[in-house]
C-alpha positions as CSV (number, residue, x, y, z in Angstrom):
1,M,6.8,-45.7,-10.4
2,N,5.3,-42.3,-9.8
3,T,1.9,-41.1,-11.0
4,T,1.6,-37.8,-12.7
5,E,-0.6,-35.4,-10.7
6,H,-4.1,-36.4,-11.3
7,G,-6.2,-34.0,-9.2
8,H,-10.0,-34.2,-8.8
9,G,-12.0,-31.5,-7.2
10,H,-14.4,-32.5,-4.4
11,G,-17.3,-31.0,-6.2
12,H,-17.7,-33.7,-8.9
13,G,-19.0,-37.2,-8.7
14,H,-17.3,-40.5,-9.6
15,G,-18.9,-40.3,-12.9
16,H,-16.7,-37.4,-13.8
17,G,-19.5,-35.4,-15.5
18,H,-18.8,-31.9,-16.7
19,G,-20.9,-28.9,-15.6
20,G,-22.6,-26.6,-18.0
21,G,-22.7,-22.9,-18.3
22,W,-20.7,-20.3,-20.2
23,F,-17.6,-20.5,-18.0
24,S,-17.2,-24.2,-18.6
25,G,-17.8,-23.8,-22.3
26,V,-15.1,-21.1,-22.6
27,K,-12.7,-23.0,-20.4
28,R,-13.0,-26.1,-22.6
29,M,-12.1,-24.0,-25.6
30,F,-8.6,-23.3,-24.1
31,V,-8.2,-26.3,-21.7
32,P,-8.1,-29.8,-23.2
33,H,-10.4,-32.5,-21.7
34,S,-8.2,-33.6,-18.8
35,H,-8.9,-34.2,-15.1
36,D,-5.2,-33.3,-14.5
37,S,-6.0,-29.6,-14.9
38,A,-9.7,-28.8,-15.3
39,D,-11.0,-30.3,-12.0
40,K,-8.2,-28.7,-10.1
41,V,-9.0,-25.3,-11.6
42,D,-12.7,-25.8,-10.7
43,S,-11.8,-26.6,-7.1
44,A,-9.4,-23.7,-6.7
45,L,-11.8,-21.2,-8.3
46,E,-14.6,-22.4,-6.0
47,A,-12.5,-21.9,-2.9
48,S,-11.2,-18.6,-4.1
49,R,-14.6,-17.3,-4.9
50,D,-15.8,-18.2,-1.4
51,G,-12.8,-16.5,0.1
52,M,-13.3,-13.3,-2.0
53,R,-17.0,-13.2,-1.1
54,C,-16.2,-13.5,2.6
55,L,-13.6,-10.8,2.4
56,K,-15.9,-8.4,0.6
57,I,-18.8,-8.8,3.1
58,S,-16.6,-8.7,6.2
59,F,-14.6,-5.7,4.9
60,A,-17.9,-3.8,4.4
61,G,-19.1,-4.8,7.9
62,L,-15.9,-3.8,9.6
63,I,-15.5,-0.5,7.8
64,V,-19.1,0.5,8.8
65,T,-18.4,-0.4,12.4
66,A,-15.1,1.5,12.4
67,I,-16.6,4.6,10.9
68,I,-19.4,4.7,13.6
69,Q,-16.7,4.3,16.3
70,T,-14.6,7.0,14.8
71,V,-17.4,9.5,15.2
72,I,-17.9,8.4,18.8
73,V,-14.1,8.7,19.5
74,F,-14.3,12.4,18.8
75,L,-17.4,12.8,20.9
76,T,-16.1,10.9,23.9
77,N,-12.3,11.5,23.9
78,S,-11.9,7.8,24.9
79,V,-8.4,6.3,24.4
80,A,-9.8,2.8,24.9
81,L,-12.3,3.3,22.1
82,L,-9.5,4.8,20.0
83,G,-7.5,1.7,20.3
84,D,-10.5,-0.5,19.5
85,T,-11.3,1.7,16.5
86,L,-7.8,1.6,15.1
87,H,-7.8,-2.2,15.5
88,N,-11.1,-2.4,13.5
89,Y,-9.6,-0.4,10.7
90,A,-6.5,-2.6,10.7
91,D,-8.7,-5.7,10.7
92,A,-10.7,-4.3,7.7
93,L,-7.5,-3.4,5.8
94,T,-6.2,-7.0,6.1
95,A,-8.8,-7.9,3.5
96,I,-6.7,-6.1,0.9
97,P,-3.6,-8.4,1.0
98,L,-5.9,-11.4,1.4
99,A,-7.9,-10.5,-1.6
100,I,-4.7,-10.0,-3.7
101,A,-3.6,-13.4,-2.5
102,F,-6.8,-15.1,-3.5
103,I,-6.6,-13.5,-7.0
104,V,-2.9,-14.5,-7.4
105,G,-3.6,-18.0,-6.1
106,R,-6.0,-18.6,-9.0
107,R,-3.2,-18.5,-11.5
108,L,-2.1,-21.8,-13.0
109,A,1.4,-23.3,-12.5
110,T,4.1,-22.1,-14.8
111,R,7.6,-23.4,-15.7
112,A,9.0,-21.1,-13.0
113,Y,6.3,-21.6,-10.4
114,T,5.7,-25.3,-10.9
115,Y,3.6,-25.7,-7.8
116,G,1.4,-22.7,-8.7
117,F,0.8,-19.6,-6.6
118,G,-1.1,-20.9,-3.6
119,R,1.7,-19.7,-1.3
120,A,0.5,-16.2,-1.9
121,E,-2.0,-16.7,0.9
122,D,0.7,-17.5,3.4
123,L,2.5,-14.3,2.4
124,A,-0.8,-12.5,3.0
125,G,-0.9,-14.1,6.4
126,I,2.4,-12.5,7.3
127,V,1.0,-9.1,6.3
128,V,-2.0,-9.8,8.6
129,V,0.4,-10.6,11.5
130,V,2.3,-7.3,10.9
131,L,-0.9,-5.3,10.9
132,I,-2.0,-6.9,14.2
133,A,1.4,-6.1,15.7
134,A,1.3,-2.4,14.5
135,S,-2.2,-1.9,15.8
136,S,-1.3,-3.3,19.2
137,A,1.8,-1.1,19.4
138,Y,-0.2,2.1,18.6
139,A,-3.0,1.2,21.0
140,G,-0.4,0.6,23.8
141,Y,1.3,3.9,23.1
142,E,-1.9,5.9,23.3
143,A,-2.9,4.2,26.5
144,V,0.5,5.1,28.1
145,M,0.3,8.6,26.9
146,R,-3.2,8.9,28.5
147,F,-1.6,7.8,31.9
148,I,1.0,10.6,31.4
149,H,-1.6,13.2,30.3
150,P,-5.0,12.3,31.8
151,S,-8.1,13.5,30.0
152,E,-11.7,13.4,30.8
153,V,-14.0,10.9,29.0
154,R,-17.2,12.5,27.7
155,H,-20.6,11.1,26.8
156,V,-20.3,7.9,28.7
157,G,-23.7,6.6,27.4
158,V,-22.6,7.0,23.8
159,L,-19.3,5.3,24.6
160,I,-21.2,2.2,25.9
161,I,-23.2,2.1,22.7
162,A,-20.0,2.2,20.7
163,G,-18.6,-0.7,22.6
164,V,-21.7,-2.8,22.0
165,V,-21.7,-1.9,18.3
166,G,-18.0,-2.9,18.0
167,F,-18.6,-6.2,19.7
168,L,-21.5,-7.2,17.6
169,G,-19.9,-6.1,14.3
170,N,-16.6,-7.9,15.0
171,E,-18.1,-11.1,16.3
172,I,-20.4,-11.5,13.2
173,V,-17.4,-10.9,10.9
174,A,-15.1,-13.3,13.0
175,Q,-17.6,-16.2,12.9
176,Y,-18.0,-15.7,9.1
177,R,-14.2,-15.5,8.4
178,I,-13.3,-18.4,10.6
179,R,-16.1,-20.6,9.3
180,T,-15.2,-19.8,5.7
181,G,-11.4,-20.2,6.3
182,K,-11.8,-23.6,7.8
183,R,-14.1,-24.7,5.0
184,I,-11.8,-23.7,2.2
185,G,-8.6,-24.5,4.1
186,S,-7.2,-20.9,4.3
187,A,-5.0,-20.4,7.4
188,A,-4.7,-16.7,6.6
189,L,-8.4,-16.2,6.6
190,V,-8.8,-18.1,9.9
191,A,-6.0,-15.9,11.4
192,D,-7.9,-12.9,10.2
193,G,-11.1,-14.2,11.8
194,L,-9.3,-14.6,15.1
195,H,-8.1,-11.0,14.7
196,A,-11.7,-9.8,14.3
197,R,-12.9,-11.9,17.3
198,T,-10.4,-10.2,19.5
199,D,-11.7,-6.8,18.4
200,G,-15.1,-7.9,19.6
201,F,-13.8,-8.6,23.1
202,T,-11.8,-5.4,23.2
203,S,-15.0,-3.6,22.3
204,L,-16.6,-5.1,25.4
205,A,-13.6,-3.8,27.4
206,V,-14.5,-0.3,26.1
207,V,-17.8,-0.7,27.8
208,L,-16.0,-1.4,31.1
209,S,-13.9,1.8,30.7
210,A,-17.1,3.7,30.1
211,I,-18.6,2.3,33.3
212,G,-15.4,3.2,35.2
213,A,-15.6,6.8,33.9
214,W,-19.2,7.0,34.9
215,L,-18.3,5.9,38.4
216,G,-15.6,8.7,38.6
217,F,-12.6,6.4,38.1
218,D,-10.7,8.4,35.4
219,L,-7.8,5.9,35.1
220,A,-10.3,3.2,34.0
221,D,-10.0,4.4,30.3
222,P,-6.1,4.1,30.0
223,I,-6.1,0.9,32.1
224,I,-8.6,-0.7,29.8
225,G,-6.6,0.6,26.8
226,L,-3.5,-1.3,28.1
227,L,-5.6,-4.5,28.7
228,I,-6.8,-4.2,25.1
229,T,-3.2,-4.1,24.0
230,V,-2.4,-7.2,26.0
231,V,-5.3,-9.1,24.5
232,I,-4.2,-8.1,21.0
233,L,-0.8,-9.5,21.8
234,F,-2.3,-12.8,22.6
235,V,-4.1,-12.8,19.3
236,L,-0.9,-11.8,17.6
237,R,0.8,-14.9,19.1
238,D,-1.9,-17.3,17.9
239,A,-2.1,-15.8,14.4
240,A,1.7,-15.8,14.1
241,R,1.9,-19.4,15.2
242,E,-0.8,-20.4,12.6
243,V,1.0,-18.7,9.8
244,Y,4.4,-20.1,10.9
245,R,3.0,-23.6,10.9
246,R,1.6,-23.2,7.4
247,L,4.9,-21.7,6.1
248,M,6.8,-24.7,7.6
249,D,4.4,-27.2,5.9
250,A,2.9,-28.4,9.2
251,V,-0.4,-30.3,8.9
252,D,-2.8,-31.8,11.3
253,P,-1.5,-35.3,12.2
254,H,-5.1,-36.5,11.9
255,L,-4.9,-35.8,8.2
256,V,-1.9,-38.0,7.8
257,D,-3.6,-40.8,9.7
258,Q,-6.7,-40.4,7.5
259,A,-4.6,-40.5,4.3
260,E,-2.8,-43.7,5.5
261,E,-6.2,-45.3,6.3
262,V,-7.6,-44.4,2.8
263,I,-4.5,-45.8,1.0
264,R,-4.4,-49.0,3.0
265,S,-8.1,-49.7,2.2
266,A,-7.5,-49.6,-1.5
267,P,-7.6,-53.1,-3.1
268,G,-4.1,-54.3,-4.1
269,V,-2.2,-52.1,-1.7
270,L,-0.1,-54.3,0.7
271,D,1.5,-51.5,2.7
272,V,2.0,-47.7,2.7
273,T,5.0,-45.7,3.8
274,D,6.4,-42.1,3.6
275,V,3.0,-40.4,3.6
276,R,3.6,-36.6,3.3
277,L,1.1,-33.8,3.1
278,R,1.6,-30.1,2.5
279,W,-0.7,-27.1,2.1
280,L,-0.4,-24.9,-1.0
281,G,-2.8,-22.0,-0.3
282,H,-6.1,-23.6,0.6
283,S,-5.5,-27.0,-1.0
284,L,-3.5,-30.1,0.1
285,R,-1.1,-32.1,-1.9
286,A,0.2,-35.6,-0.9
287,E,3.0,-38.0,-1.6
288,A,3.2,-41.6,-0.6
289,S,4.9,-44.9,-1.3
290,I,2.8,-48.1,-1.6
291,T,3.9,-51.7,-1.7
292,V,2.2,-54.1,-4.2
293,D,2.4,-57.7,-5.2
294,P,5.6,-58.4,-7.2
295,S,3.6,-60.1,-9.9
296,T,1.7,-56.9,-10.6
297,S,2.3,-55.7,-14.2
298,L,3.6,-52.2,-14.9
299,V,0.2,-51.2,-16.4
300,D,-1.7,-52.6,-13.4
301,A,0.6,-50.9,-10.9
302,H,0.2,-47.6,-12.8
303,H,-3.6,-48.0,-12.7
304,L,-3.5,-48.8,-9.0
305,S,-1.5,-45.7,-8.2
306,H,-4.1,-43.6,-10.0
307,Q,-6.8,-45.4,-8.2
308,V,-5.1,-44.7,-4.8
309,E,-4.9,-41.0,-5.7
310,H,-8.5,-41.0,-6.7
311,E,-9.5,-42.4,-3.3
312,L,-7.3,-39.9,-1.5
313,V,-8.8,-36.9,-3.3
314,H,-12.3,-38.1,-2.3
315,G,-11.3,-39.3,1.2
316,V,-9.2,-36.4,2.5
317,R,-10.9,-33.0,2.6
318,R,-9.2,-30.2,0.5
319,L,-6.7,-32.6,-1.1
320,T,-6.5,-31.9,-4.8
321,S,-3.6,-34.1,-6.1
322,A,-1.1,-36.8,-5.0
323,T,2.0,-38.5,-6.3
324,I,2.1,-42.2,-5.6
325,H,5.2,-44.3,-5.8
326,T,4.8,-48.1,-6.2
327,E,7.2,-50.7,-4.9
328,P,7.1,-54.5,-5.3
329,L,7.0,-56.7,-2.1
330,T,10.3,-58.5,-2.7
331,P,13.9,-58.4,-1.4
332,D,15.1,-57.9,-5.0
333,S,14.0,-54.2,-4.6
334,T,16.8,-53.6,-2.1
335,P,19.5,-52.9,-4.7
336,A,17.2,-50.3,-6.3
337,H,16.8,-48.6,-2.9
338,N,20.6,-48.6,-2.4
339,L,21.0,-46.4,-5.5
340,L,19.5,-43.5,-3.5
341,A,20.3,-44.5,0.0
342,H,23.5,-42.4,0.2
343,H,21.6,-39.3,-1.0
344,R,19.1,-39.6,1.9
């Protein structure tokens, strides 16, 4: 027996009360009273709103930082600062595909997209990775060209200020994006936060290039520019790995252990097998098979499967729905399993 998807958002209590406000009133005009849809919509909208708020604030912060650095690039003629500034612009622009993904991800499932549109975030993650790769390639190119055609760095004091401004702006944005991404379960937003954090450290490297130029070491600027490129490549690796894992349905094994523990603790469950979790955007979905007493009636087994799902939704963070298959603890179930054995 399989349950239908019976999702509960984490934001409601066990009493299943309904929130007030104009949005809830309008929603109930078009959506029937059902936890199968309403609570999942609430949870998805809450996470998407948090993500959109994070993107707006961090976008504004990075754009201001990049504009300040752009002015200083023209004043100082620093290729290291140019690479850092380009990276800041690229990081700010990643907010655009992520914002589109959060908006698309709010859409309800359709007959064609039966699991909804949560995967849009993973596609946005790919765009983020491409932008990181492009910025690293351009920064490396400019650094190499500065080796071939040396040029004097001007206004060293202003350059140092630019590096400090870049570090502070990026680190604040990085912490905000990573914290929000982990809270709402968005791998793309976490990857974008790591991207911003790297920008902060590359801005500190700009300070080193300024000190080198002040000491009369002209090659300090292109050398730091190359080092910045290498650092960006390391971030590219981490971000690509995070997005790849999400696209391949990888989850933290601890979440699987947690789900098994929650299911086994449910009264009436004798055993649990085939626990599977997958991310869809910033929400988790689960599948599992539970073993029950053979004397359990069909109605009671159905109720138990819903109870197990209820416990899972409240016991595993970011999990919004589960499909639970019930099996009787008896050798007589073997013929039923053999019906599908050759398909597996």
